[in-house]
C-alpha positions as CSV (number, residue, x, y, z in Angstrom):
1,M,110.2,195.6,425.9
2,S,107.0,195.0,423.8
3,S,107.2,191.7,421.9
4,W,105.1,188.9,420.6
5,L,105.0,185.3,421.9
6,K,104.4,182.4,419.6
7,C,101.5,180.1,420.7
8,S,98.6,178.1,419.6
9,L,95.3,180.0,419.3
10,E,91.6,179.0,419.4
11,P,88.4,181.2,419.6
12,G,87.7,182.0,423.2
13,M,84.6,181.4,425.2
14,L,83.4,185.0,424.8
15,P,83.3,187.4,421.7
16,G,86.4,189.4,421.4
17,E,88.9,186.9,423.0
18,Y,91.2,184.0,422.1
19,A,92.3,181.0,424.1
20,A,96.1,180.7,423.8
21,E,98.4,178.0,424.8
22,T,102.2,178.0,424.9
23,R,105.1,176.2,426.6
24,T,107.2,177.6,429.4
25,S,111.0,177.3,429.4
26,D,110.8,174.2,431.6
27,G,108.3,172.5,429.2
28,R,105.1,173.0,430.9
29,I,102.0,173.9,428.9
30,I,100.2,177.0,430.0
31,S,96.8,178.5,428.8
32,L,95.1,181.8,429.1
33,F,92.5,184.0,427.5
34,V,93.7,186.9,425.5
35,P,91.7,190.0,424.3
36,E,91.6,190.0,420.5
37,D,93.4,193.4,420.3
38,M,96.5,191.7,421.8
39,V,96.6,188.8,419.3
40,R,98.0,188.4,415.9
41,A,95.9,185.5,414.9
42,D,97.3,185.1,411.4
43,D,100.8,184.8,412.9
44,R,99.7,182.9,416.0
45,M,101.2,185.3,418.5
46,I,100.2,187.1,421.5
47,F,101.5,190.5,422.8
48,V,103.8,190.4,425.9
49,H,106.3,192.5,427.6
50,V,109.8,191.0,428.1
51,L,111.0,191.8,431.6
52,K,114.3,190.0,431.5
53,E,116.4,187.8,429.3
54,D,119.2,185.3,430.2
55,S,120.7,182.1,428.9
56,G,118.1,181.2,426.3
57,T,115.0,182.1,428.4
58,S,112.9,185.2,428.7
59,L,110.8,186.4,431.6
60,V,107.6,187.8,430.1
61,R,104.4,189.4,431.4
62,L,101.4,187.9,429.7
63,P,98.2,189.9,428.9
64,S,96.3,187.9,431.5
65,P,97.1,185.3,434.1
66,A,97.8,181.8,433.0
67,F,95.5,179.3,434.5
68,E,98.2,176.7,435.5
69,V,100.4,179.2,437.4
70,S,98.0,181.9,438.4
71,S,100.5,184.5,437.4
72,Q,101.0,186.9,434.5
73,T,104.7,186.4,434.6
74,V,106.3,183.3,433.2
75,R,109.7,182.2,431.8
76,V,109.5,181.1,428.2
77,P,112.2,180.0,425.6
78,T,113.7,183.1,424.0
79,S,113.3,181.4,420.6
80,A,109.4,181.7,421.2
81,V,109.7,185.6,421.4
82,V,109.5,187.8,418.4
83,K,110.7,191.3,419.2
84,T,109.0,194.3,417.7
């Protein structure tokens, strides 16, 4: 399911990208670079696909791998996901 994930955003290192940072469901902070066409900068959200939801957490596929976990799939609090 296509959705948006709340996060903090900063301009990226290259034109056309943002640096995003968010928390996983276990409280770790992860960061990634996101193409600007997958960002709602005014709302501070990035585009994600929800793969699974259960007990207050959502498994999401990020637009690019997070540096800290070297993966595009992470578990985040469901409260941070805005469904489209």
